[in-house]
KOLRO-30778 format. One line per field, with one value per atom (N, C-alpha, C, O): residue number from 1; residue in one letter; z, x, y. Coordinates in steps of 0.1 Angstrom, whole numbers. Last residue first. Layout:
REM residues N
n = (NUM ...)
res = (A ...)
up = (Z ...)
east = (X ...)
north = (Y ...)
REM end
This chain:
REM residues 202
n = (202 202 202 202 201 201 201 201 200 200 200 200 199 199 199 199 198 198 198 198 197 197 197 197 196 196 196 196 195 195 195 195 194 194 194 194 193 193 193 193 192 192 192 192 191 191 191 191 190 190 190 190 189 189 189 189 188 188 188 188 187 187 187 187 186 186 186 186 185 185 185 185 184 184 184 184 183 183 183 183 182 182 182 182 181 181 181 181 180 180 180 180 179 179 179 179 178 178 178 178 177 177 177 177 176 176 176 176 175 175 175 175 174 174 174 174 173 173 173 173 172 172 172 172 171 171 171 171 170 170 170 170 169 169 169 169 168 168 168 168 167 167 167 167 166 166 166 166 165 165 165 165 164 164 164 164 163 163 163 163 162 162 162 162 161 161 161 161 160 160 160 160 159 159 159 159 158 158 158 158 157 157 157 157 156 156 156 156 155 155 155 155 154 154 154 154 153 153 153 153 152 152 152 152 151 151 151 151 150 150 150 150 149 149 149 149 148 148 148 148 147 147 147 147 146 146 146 146 145 145 145 145 144 144 144 144 143 143 143 143 142 142 142 142 141 141 141 141 140 140 140 140 139 139 139 139 138 138 138 138 137 137 137 137 136 136 136 136 135 135 135 135 134 134 134 134 133 133 133 133 132 132 132 132 131 131 131 131 130 130 130 130 129 129 129 129 128 128 128 128 127 127 127 127 126 126 126 126 125 125 125 125 124 124 124 124 123 123 123 123 122 122 122 122 121 121 121 121 120 120 120 120 119 119 119 119 118 118 118 118 117 117 117 117 116 116 116 116 115 115 115 115 114 114 114 114 113 113 113 113 112 112 112 112 111 111 111 111 110 110 110 110 109 109 109 109 108 108 108 108 107 107 107 107 106 106 106 106 105 105 105 105 104 104 104 104 103 103 103 103 102 102 102 102 101 101 101 101 100 100 100 100 99 99 99 99 98 98 98 98 97 97 97 97 96 96 96 96 95 95 95 95 94 94 94 94 93 93 93 93 92 92 92 92 91 91 91 91 90 90 90 90 89 89 89 89 88 88 88 88 87 87 87 87 86 86 86 86 85 85 85 85 84 84 84 84 83 83 83 83 82 82 82 82 81 81 81 81 80 80 80 80 79 79 79 79 78 78 78 78 77 77 77 77 76 76 76 76 75 75 75 75 74 74 74 74 73 73 73 73 72 72 72 72 71 71 71 71 70 70 70 70 69 69 69 69 68 68 68 68 67 67 67 67 66 66 66 66 65 65 65 65 64 64 64 64 63 63 63 63 62 62 62 62 61 61 61 61 60 60 60 60 59 59 59 59 58 58 58 58 57 57 57 57 56 56 56 56 55 55 55 55 54 54 54 54 53 53 53 53 52 52 52 52 51 51 51 51 50 50 50 50 49 49 49 49 48 48 48 48 47 47 47 47 46 46 46 46 45 45 45 45 44 44 44 44 43 43 43 43 42 42 42 42 41 41 41 41 40 40 40 40 39 39 39 39 38 38 38 38 37 37 37 37 36 36 36 36 35 35 35 35 34 34 34 34 33 33 33 33 32 32 32 32 31 31 31 31 30 30 30 30 29 29 29 29 28 28 28 28 27 27 27 27 26 26 26 26 25 25 25 25 24 24 24 24 23 23 23 23 22 22 22 22 21 21 21 21 20 20 20 20 19 19 19 19 18 18 18 18 17 17 17 17 16 16 16 16 15 15 15 15 14 14 14 14 13 13 13 13 12 12 12 12 11 11 11 11 10 10 10 10 9 9 9 9 8 8 8 8 7 7 7 7 6 6 6 6 5 5 5 5 4 4 4 4 3 3 3 3 2 2 2 2 1 1 1 1)
res = (S S S S G G G G S S S S I I I I C C C C A A A A D D D D G G G G D D D D Q Q Q Q D D D D G G G G S S S S I I I I K K K K K K K K S S S S V V V V T T T T I I I I N N N N K K K K K K K K A A A A A A A A M M M M K K K K A A A A K K K K A A A A A A A A G G G G S S S S E E E E I I I I R R R R K K K K E E E E E E E E A A A A L L L L L L L L I I I I D D D D R R R R W W W W C C C C K K K K L L L L S S S S E E E E L L L L Q Q Q Q V V V V G G G G A A A A S S S S A A A A D D D D D D D D S S S S L L L L T T T T A A A A S S S S I I I I I I I I G G G G M M M M Q Q Q Q E E E E A A A A A A A A L L L L V V V V V V V V R R R R P P P P R R R R S S S S I I I I F F F F I I I I G G G G N N N N M M M M A A A A R R R R L L L L A A A A L L L L V V V V K K K K T T T T A A A A E E E E D D D D E E E E K K K K Q Q Q Q L L L L Y Y Y Y E E E E M M M M F F F F I I I I A A A A F F F F C C C C A A A A N N N N S S S S L L L L S S S S N N N N K K K K A A A A F F F F E E E E L L L L K K K K S S S S V V V V D D D D S S S S I I I I I I I I G G G G F F F F N N N N N N N N F F F F D D D D L L L L N N N N Q Q Q Q R R R R D D D D I I I I A A A A D D D D D D D D C C C C E E E E Y Y Y Y F F F F R R R R C C C C V V V V S S S S G G G G L L L L A A A A S S S S L L L L A A A A R R R R R R R R V V V V N N N N D D D D R R R R V V V V S S S S K K K K K K K K A A A A K K K K M M M M L L L L D D D D A A A A C C C C T T T T D D D D K K K K T T T T K K K K L L L L L L L L Y Y Y Y S S S S Y Y Y Y F F F F Q Q Q Q I I I I S S S S L L L L K K K K L L L L L L L L K K K K K K K K E E E E Q Q Q Q I I I I S S S S G G G G Q Q Q Q S S S S A A A A E E E E)
up = (-40 -42 -47 -49 -32 -45 -48 -57 -11 -10 -20 -19 -22 -18 -13 -12 -51 -38 -33 -39 -78 -71 -56 -49 -88 -93 -82 -78 -81 -78 -77 -68 -92 -78 -73 -64 -110 -110 -96 -89 -121 -107 -107 -105 -149 -139 -128 -123 -171 -162 -151 -143 -181 -180 -169 -160 -183 -174 -170 -159 -200 -187 -176 -164 -222 -218 -204 -196 -227 -224 -217 -207 -211 -222 -219 -207 -199 -195 -205 -207 -202 -208 -204 -206 -188 -201 -208 -219 -159 -165 -180 -184 -150 -152 -157 -160 -147 -158 -159 -170 -125 -137 -150 -160 -106 -108 -121 -127 -106 -110 -113 -121 -99 -112 -117 -129 -73 -82 -96 -104 -58 -61 -71 -78 -48 -63 -67 -79 -22 -29 -43 -51 -17 -16 -22 -25 -23 -30 -29 -39 -3 -16 -26 -36 21 18 3 -3 20 21 18 12 19 7 8 -1 44 32 20 11 61 61 49 45 53 51 51 44 60 47 43 32 87 80 65 58 95 98 89 83 88 81 84 75 106 91 85 77 129 128 113 107 127 127 124 117 126 114 115 104 153 142 128 120 166 167 157 153 156 153 154 145 167 153 149 140 195 189 173 168 197 201 194 188 170 184 186 176 153 153 167 175 155 156 156 160 149 164 166 177 123 128 143 148 111 119 126 133 96 105 115 126 78 87 99 111 62 72 83 94 49 56 67 79 34 44 53 65 15 28 39 51 -11 -8 8 13 -12 -20 -16 -19 2 8 0 6 -16 -2 4 11 -36 -39 -25 -24 -24 -29 -32 -29 -19 -7 -12 -5 -43 -37 -24 -19 -50 -54 -49 -51 -38 -32 -38 -30 -33 -43 -38 -34 -9 -22 -34 -45 11 10 -4 -10 7 6 4 -4 12 -2 -3 -13 39 30 15 8 50 48 39 33 51 41 38 27 75 62 50 40 92 91 78 71 89 85 83 74 100 85 82 70 126 117 104 95 133 134 125 117 131 124 122 111 150 136 127 116 173 170 155 149 175 173 168 159 159 169 166 154 136 148 158 165 102 114 127 128 83 87 98 102 78 83 87 95 64 75 84 96 38 44 60 68 32 35 43 53 25 37 42 54 2 12 26 37 -14 -13 -1 5 -14 -9 -5 5 -26 -12 -6 6 -51 -44 -29 -21 -57 -57 -50 -42 -54 -47 -45 -34 -76 -62 -52 -42 -97 -96 -82 -75 -108 -94 -91 -83 -132 -132 -118 -117 -117 -128 -127 -123 -96 -94 -104 -102 -96 -102 -96 -92 -96 -89 -95 -98 -107 -115 -108 -114 -87 -99 -108 -116 -70 -68 -78 -77 -75 -82 -81 -88 -62 -57 -62 -54 -57 -67 -59 -52 -48 -42 -54 -60 -63 -62 -56 -60 -75 -61 -57 -49 -98 -98 -85 -83 -97 -98 -98 -99 -91 -80 -82 -73 -111 -111 -101 -100 -106 -103 -106 -103 -125 -120 -118 -128 -133 -126 -117 -106 -129 -137 -128 -116 -113 -114 -123 -124 -122 -122 -123 -132 -124 -113 -111 -101 -141 -148 -137 -139 -125 -135 -139 -142 -90 -103 -113 -109 -58 -69 -83 -87 -25 -37 -47 -46 0 -4 -18 -22 3 5 -1 -7 -1 -10 -8 -17 18 3 -4 -13 41 38 23 17 39 40 36 29 40 27 27 16 67 57 43 35 82 84 71 65 76 72 72 64 83 69 66 56 112 103 88 81 118 121 112 107 111 104 106 97 129 115 106 97 154 150 135 130 150 152 148 141 149 137 137 127 173 162 150 141 189 191 177 171 173 181 179 170 177 169 177 187 189 192 186 187 177 191 195 205 152 154 167 169 145 156 158 163 123 123 135 133 110 121 120 116 86 96 107 112 61 66 78 80 59 59 65 71 55 69 69 79 28 34 48 52 25 17 24 26 42 47 38 43 28 42 46 54 4 5 18 20 13 6 6 8 19 29 25 33 -6 5 17 23 -21 -26 -12 -9 -9 -9 -11 -4 -18 -5 -2 6 -46 -41 -27 -23 -47 -52 -45 -40 -39 -31 -33 -24 -59 -45 -36 -27 -80 -80 -66 -62 -72 -74 -74 -68 -72 -59 -61 -51 -99 -91 -77 -71 -118 -112 -103 -99 -130 -136 -130 -136 -114 -122 -130 -136 -84 -97 -106 -105 -53 -62 -75 -76 -37 -45 -53 -60)
east = (209 223 223 233 183 189 204 210 169 182 188 198 151 146 158 157 159 161 158 162 155 143 145 135 179 171 160 157 189 196 187 187 169 173 178 173 143 155 161 157 116 120 131 130 122 112 118 127 136 131 123 119 141 151 149 157 118 128 138 144 104 99 110 111 120 119 114 119 113 127 126 132 79 89 103 105 65 71 82 93 53 47 52 46 67 70 64 69 84 71 74 82 108 97 85 75 121 126 115 114 110 109 112 106 120 106 103 93 146 141 126 120 150 155 148 144 140 134 137 128 155 140 135 125 181 180 165 162 186 181 181 181 193 202 199 208 169 180 192 199 152 147 160 160 164 162 159 164 163 177 175 184 136 145 158 163 128 123 131 133 143 146 140 146 131 147 150 159 105 108 123 127 108 103 106 109 118 126 122 130 97 110 118 126 78 76 89 92 90 88 86 91 88 101 100 109 60 67 80 85 54 49 57 60 65 70 66 74 49 63 68 75 24 26 41 45 30 26 28 33 35 45 43 51 21 21 31 37 36 30 31 40 52 37 31 19 78 74 59 54 75 77 73 66 70 81 83 93 48 45 59 58 57 48 46 43 77 80 69 72 58 70 74 75 42 36 47 45 49 50 44 42 50 36 37 28 75 73 59 56 72 80 78 80 55 50 57 52 73 60 55 51 90 95 83 85 73 79 84 82 67 56 62 56 90 88 77 76 84 94 92 94 59 61 71 67 59 56 59 61 63 71 70 80 43 56 65 74 20 23 37 43 23 21 24 30 21 35 35 45 -4 1 15 21 -10 -17 -8 -6 3 8 2 8 -12 2 8 16 -37 -36 -21 -18 -29 -35 -33 -28 -21 -12 -16 -9 -46 -35 -24 -19 -62 -65 -54 -52 -50 -51 -54 -48 -52 -39 -40 -32 -77 -72 -60 -58 -83 -77 -70 -60 -72 -81 -73 -61 -54 -58 -67 -70 -53 -41 -44 -36 -75 -77 -64 -65 -67 -79 -80 -84 -46 -44 -54 -51 -62 -54 -49 -48 -72 -82 -73 -77 -48 -56 -66 -69 -41 -34 -40 -37 -63 -61 -52 -54 -59 -70 -69 -73 -35 -35 -47 -46 -45 -34 -33 -31 -63 -66 -57 -61 -44 -56 -61 -62 -21 -20 -33 -32 -26 -20 -21 -23 -51 -43 -38 -45 -70 -56 -47 -36 -96 -89 -75 -70 -126 -114 -109 -117 -150 -139 -125 -114 -169 -167 -156 -152 -168 -158 -160 -152 -166 -172 -164 -154 -145 -159 -166 -172 -113 -123 -136 -138 -92 -101 -111 -116 -58 -71 -81 -81 -31 -35 -48 -48 -26 -31 -35 -42 -15 -30 -35 -47 11 4 -11 -19 29 20 11 3 63 48 40 44 88 82 68 61 92 102 97 101 63 72 81 78 59 57 67 78 42 56 54 47 20 23 37 44 14 17 20 21 7 19 24 36 0 -4 8 18 6 10 6 9 2 -3 1 -1 14 17 12 17 4 18 22 33 -23 -14 1 10 -30 -34 -24 -17 -24 -19 -19 -9 -41 -27 -19 -9 -65 -61 -46 -40 -65 -67 -62 -55 -62 -54 -53 -43 -86 -72 -61 -52 -105 -104 -90 -84 -100 -100 -98 -90 -106 -91 -90 -80 -133 -121 -107 -98 -144 -144 -134 -128 -137 -131 -133 -124 -151 -137 -130 -120 -177 -172 -157 -150 -180 -181 -176 -172 -179 -168 -169 -159 -188 -191 -179 -171 -167 -176 -178 -172 -147 -162 -172 -184 -124 -127 -141 -147 -123 -130 -132 -139 -127 -121 -129 -140 -144 -129 -121 -109 -168 -162 -147 -140 -174 -183 -179 -188 -160 -166 -175 -182 -153 -143 -149 -142 -172 -170 -161 -161 -173 -184 -183 -192 -145 -151 -163 -164 -144 -137 -141 -140 -162 -166 -157 -162 -149 -163 -166 -171 -127 -125 -138 -137 -138 -131 -130 -133 -149 -158 -152 -159 -126 -135 -146 -150 -114 -107 -117 -116 -132 -131 -124 -129 -127 -141 -140 -148 -100 -105 -118 -120 -102 -95 -99 -101 -118 -123 -115 -121 -100 -114 -120 -126 -80 -78 -91 -92 -92 -87 -84 -86 -97 -109 -103 -109 -73 -78 -90 -94 -61 -73 -78 -87 -30 -38 -49 -47 -31 -25 -36 -48 -30 -39 -33 -30 -21 -15 -26 -32)
north = (33 28 15 9 42 45 42 47 33 42 46 54 16 30 39 51 -1 1 16 26 -3 -3 1 5 -4 8 10 21 -29 -16 -4 5 -47 -46 -33 -27 -32 -38 -37 -27 -23 -28 -37 -49 -3 -8 -13 -6 4 14 10 18 -23 -12 -1 2 -34 -41 -31 -30 -19 -19 -25 -22 -25 -11 -10 -1 -52 -48 -35 -34 -59 -55 -52 -48 -86 -76 -71 -77 -111 -100 -86 -76 -130 -130 -117 -113 -131 -123 -121 -113 -138 -150 -143 -151 -116 -125 -134 -139 -106 -99 -107 -106 -123 -122 -115 -118 -120 -134 -131 -138 -94 -98 -111 -113 -96 -87 -91 -92 -115 -118 -108 -112 -117 -114 -117 -121 -116 -130 -128 -138 -91 -101 -114 -123 -78 -74 -86 -90 -88 -89 -87 -95 -82 -96 -98 -107 -53 -61 -76 -82 -48 -45 -53 -59 -57 -65 -61 -69 -40 -54 -62 -72 -16 -18 -32 -37 -20 -16 -19 -24 -23 -35 -32 -42 3 -9 -21 -28 18 21 8 4 11 8 9 0 18 3 0 -10 46 40 25 20 48 51 46 41 39 31 35 26 63 49 39 31 84 85 70 65 75 76 75 68 77 64 64 55 104 94 81 74 123 118 108 103 150 136 131 134 172 175 159 158 164 166 169 167 139 152 154 145 116 114 129 131 121 110 108 102 140 144 134 138 128 137 141 144 110 103 114 111 128 117 114 115 144 150 140 143 138 142 147 153 127 140 146 157 104 114 128 139 89 95 104 113 86 93 99 110 68 80 90 102 47 52 67 77 38 45 52 62 23 36 44 56 -4 6 21 31 -21 -12 -1 9 -37 -44 -34 -40 -17 -30 -36 -39 1 6 -7 -6 -15 -10 -5 -8 -18 -29 -26 -35 7 2 -11 -15 12 18 12 12 -2 -6 0 -7 16 1 -6 -13 38 38 26 24 30 34 35 31 26 13 17 9 51 40 29 23 64 70 58 55 51 49 54 48 59 45 42 32 87 81 67 63 106 97 90 87 120 126 118 121 112 110 116 116 107 121 121 132 81 86 101 107 78 74 78 78 89 93 91 99 70 84 91 98 48 49 62 65 56 56 54 60 56 69 69 79 30 40 53 59 19 16 26 30 28 33 29 37 14 28 33 42 -13 -8 6 11 -15 -16 -12 -7 -11 -2 -3 7 -21 -15 -7 2 -34 -20 -13 -1 -56 -51 -37 -28 -59 -60 -55 -49 -35 -46 -47 -37 -16 -19 -33 -42 -8 -6 -10 -9 -14 -23 -20 -29 9 -3 -13 -23 41 29 17 14 55 55 43 36 54 50 46 36 79 71 67 76 79 84 76 64 81 78 84 94 92 76 73 63 115 116 101 99 111 113 112 108 90 102 101 92 82 79 91 102 74 86 84 86 49 54 67 70 28 35 43 44 -4 10 16 11 -33 -27 -12 -7 -55 -45 -40 -42 -75 -60 -50 -38 -96 -96 -84 -83 -87 -91 -91 -86 -98 -90 -94 -106 -97 -101 -91 -79 -85 -99 -103 -114 -60 -63 -76 -78 -59 -50 -54 -52 -76 -79 -70 -75 -62 -76 -79 -84 -40 -36 -50 -50 -51 -46 -44 -46 -61 -71 -64 -71 -37 -47 -57 -59 -22 -17 -27 -27 -41 -37 -31 -34 -40 -54 -51 -57 -15 -21 -34 -37 -11 -4 -11 -11 -30 -32 -24 -29 -16 -30 -33 -39 7 7 -7 -8 -3 4 5 4 -14 -21 -16 -23 9 -1 -10 -12 39 26 18 19 69 60 47 45 81 85 78 81 74 69 72 66 85 73 67 57 118 110 97 96 125 128 121 118 103 113 114 105 93 90 101 108 92 105 104 113 64 74 89 97 44 50 61 68 37 42 47 55 30 40 46 58 7 18 32 43 -10 -5 6 15 -13 -6 0 11 -27 -15 -5 7 -52 -44 -30 -21 -58 -58 -49 -41 -59 -49 -47 -36 -82 -69 -57 -47 -101 -100 -86 -78 -101 -98 -95 -86 -107 -94 -91 -80 -133 -123 -110 -102 -146 -146 -135 -129 -141 -135 -135 -125 -158 -143 -137 -126 -184 -177 -163 -156 -187 -185 -179 -170 -167 -179 -176 -165 -144 -151 -164 -170 -151 -142 -150 -161 -172 -167 -159 -159 -175 -168 -163 -151 -203 -191 -187 -195)
REM end
């Protein structure tokens, strides 16, 4: 387990920055990655998959979103030396770069980007609401989206709902918050409580 400030966390951050840097360098290569070299496509696939997993399974102690997320926080960070786990800095930057790849023309890249983005949705339920307001959810489920993208979107929703159901039934959110000594009472009230954080709002 890569606890905050540990050597494992530093190694994980370094590896994450390497994947992020590759996606940053490659994002403007071409609109259709199927026209790129196979090695580029393979590396993009690995980077999206790895970062999606990191965003889903690793949380720092202060990674609690406010009730109303500021869309301006989801921006690509070009200076990778500023990337960190704290305050969801890496997660926000990854969300922005996943959006770039979601806009690619080829279906394969869109699916991979959506799958990676789903890692953020599962670990940070409020980002789902932000994504809906940004039109991402409706776009991936619309008739204009390809069959593959629509199917992946439905799979993402299934995974989100299953994760939420498991998290709420187990009381994991409250237990996690109670264990974090640096979380203020106000953040506990406005932050990630079981009922409040549920994407269904119930």
